N, C-alpha and C positions, 0 to 999 in steps of 0.2 A: 474840017471837023474830023477827028479821029474816032475810031471805034471805042477807045477807052475813055472818051470824054463822058462827063457826067450827064445823065439824062434824068431829070426830075429827082435829083438827090441820090441816084444810084448809077452804076455803070451799065453799059450795054451787056457786059458779060453776066452781071447779076440778073438782069432782066431775062436773058436767055436761059440761065440756070433755073430761075424761078419758073419760067414757062415750061421748061423741061420737067421740073419737079411737079408742076401742076398736071402735066400729062401722064407721068409715070405713077405717081402715088395713087390716084384713083384706080388705075389699072391693077396695081398690086393689091390694093384693098379689095377690089372686086374679085380678083382671083382668090385671095385669102378667104373672103366671105363665102364664095362658091365652094371652096374646098371644105371649109368647116360645115357648111350646110349639107354637102354630099356625105361627109363622115357621119353626121347626126342622122341623116335619112338612112344610110346603110346600117347604122347601129340599130335603129328602130326596126328596120326590115329583118335584121338577124334575130332580134328579140321576138318579133312576131312569128317568124319561121320556127324558132325553137319552141315557142308556146304551142304552135299548131302541131308540131311533131309530138310533143309531150301529150297534148290532148288526144291526138290520134292513138297514141300508144295506150293511154288509159281506157279509151273506148274499146279498142281491140282486146285488151286484157279482160275487161268486164264481159265483153261478148264471148270470148273464148271460154270463160268459166261457165257462163250460162249455156253455151252451145254444147259443151262436153257433158254437162249435167243432163240436158235434154236428150242427147243421143243415148246416154246410158239408160235413162228412164224408159225410153221407147224400146230399146233392145231388151231390157230386162222384162218389160211387159210381155213382149212376144216370146221371150225365152221360156216363160212359164206356160204358154199356151201349148195345147196338145197337137193340134193339126196345123202347124205352121210350115210353110214350104222351107226346107233347109237352105235353099239358095237365097231366099228373101232374108232369112236370119243371118246368113253369112254377110249379106250386103249391109245389114244394120250394124254388125260388129266391125266391118271395114269402115263404116262411117265414124264409129267411135275411134278407131285407129287414126283416121284422118283428123278428127277433132283433137286428139291427143297431140299430134304433130303441130297443129296450130297453136295449142297451148304451150308446147315446148318452145316454139319460135318466140312467143311473147315473153316467156320466162327468160330466154336468152337475151332479149332486147331490154330487159328491165334495168340493167346497169346503165344504159344510155339515157333513158327517159324517165325512169321512176325515181321517187324520193327514197331515202334510206328505208323508211317503213314499208313502202310499196315493194321495194326489192326484196326485203326480208319475207314479206307475205307471199310474193310470187315464188320465191325460192322454196319456201316451205310447202306450198301447195304443189309445185312442180315435183319436189322430192316425194311427196305423198302419192301423187298420181303415178310417178315412175315406179314406185314400190309396188303399187297394185298392178301396174302393167307387167312388171317382172313376175309377179306371182300368178298372173293369169295368162301367161304366154302371149304378151302384147295384146291383150283383150281378144283372145281367140279361144272360146270355150271348147271347140273341137280338138284343140291341141293340148288341153289340160287333161291330165290323167283322171279317170273316173273316181278314184279314191279321194282326190282333193278338189274336184270340180265345184261341189256345193260350197265349200269354204272359200274358194277363189271368187265365185260369183257373189257371195255375201260381201266380200271386200269391195268388189266392183260396185255393187249396189250401195254400199256405205259411202262411196265417193260422192254420190248425189248430194247428200246433206252437207258434206265438207265443202264442195264446190259452191253451193248456194250460200253457205255461211261465210265464205271468203269474199263473196261479191260485195256486200254492203261496206265492209271496212276498206276495200279497195276503192270503191267509188268515193267514200268519204275522204280518204287520203288524197285521191286525185283532185277533188274539189279544193282541199286545203292547199295542196302543193301548187295548184294552178292559180290560187287566189280567187276562185270563183265565188266564195262566200264572204269575201272582204267587203266592207262597206266603205264607199269613197268618203273623202272628207266633207263633201257636200251633203252626203247622206247622214253623216254624223251631226252636222249642223242642223239639219232638218229635224232630227230626233230630239235635239236639245230644247 
């Protein structure tokens, strides 16, 4: 009997090819399935990571607005007091300078994480705060000339309301941008 003889209607070569095919195809399909699964998982991980970074930015942006407003409010309260230790007052104004730098950092990052509306809002508030910082010698009342100190301090105090006013639209835009207010299709069915 030769190798090329028919075995049950086929040749030995056909049977070996078929067995080889049966061994290779599942391996290839397994590899392909694993590769596709890994790509899908990686894509989901990237989306989740991007979401987390955007959420973190919106949280830091909202906190920086609130923090700067609070620092200004505290400093302005003590600025009006008669017998306040000058060193303590300087410390309060340095805290405003630090909060201003934190806000600048968030404004700078807006282009990476914020929506177009959030970018515009943060750029506007950043520009406003920087303008007041410029007119108040970087939030340093001792460096401001006596003749313009009161006007400069009024501008600084006016920032409190502007910063607080910017907070709500930023939070609303963040919720919209991140899809936190969207109702799932299951929720829509439940409402119907």
